[in-house]
C-alpha positions in Angstrom: 20.2 13.8 50.2 19.1 13.1 46.7 21.8 15.4 45.3 24.5 13.3 47.0 23.3 10.1 45.4 22.9 11.6 41.9 26.5 12.9 42.2 27.7 9.3 42.7 26.4 8.1 39.3 29.4 7.3 37.1 27.9 7.9 33.7 28.0 11.6 33.0 25.0 11.6 30.6 22.9 9.7 33.1 24.0 11.9 36.0 23.0 15.1 34.0 19.6 13.5 33.1 18.9 12.6 36.7 20.1 16.0 38.0 17.8 17.8 35.5 14.9 15.7 36.5 15.4 16.5 40.2 16.6 20.1 39.7 20.1 19.5 41.2 21.7 22.5 39.6 25.1 22.0 41.3 25.5 18.5 40.0 24.8 19.7 36.4 27.1 22.6 36.7 29.9 20.5 38.2 29.5 17.8 35.6 29.7 20.2 32.7 32.8 21.7 34.4 34.4 18.3 34.7 33.6 17.5 31.1 35.1 20.9 30.2 32.0 21.6 28.0 31.7 25.4 27.7 28.9 25.3 25.2 26.6 23.1 27.5 27.4 25.3 30.4 26.5 28.5 28.4 23.2 26.8 27.4 22.5 25.8 31.0 23.1 29.4 32.2 20.0 30.4 30.4 17.9 27.8 32.3 18.8 29.0 35.8 17.2 32.0 37.4 18.9 35.3 36.7 20.9 36.6 39.6 20.8 33.3 41.4 23.7 31.6 43.1 23.8 29.0 40.3 24.2 31.7 37.6 27.0 33.4 39.6 28.8 30.0 39.9 28.5 29.4 36.1 29.8 32.9 35.4 32.8 32.3 37.7 33.6 29.0 36.0 33.3 30.6 32.5 35.5 33.5 33.5 38.2 31.2 35.1 41.3 31.4 33.0 42.7 28.1 34.5 40.0 25.9 33.0 40.9 24.6 29.5 37.6 24.2 27.7 37.2 21.7 25.0 34.8 23.9 23.0 
């Protein structure tokens, strides 16, 4: 339930901050994807558990050739 409300926050920086505070990994991953911020996503990959669903999702996003990353 909390994840749904955090996802509704308009300001990306505030959304990421709240999601980190409440460990809503999907919100953080999706926000970095929407911002097209490859560097932040790479950094966040080191913070999630190895072999987890979140790490696999990050790897799929990073390997996706259709996403035009800003950095």
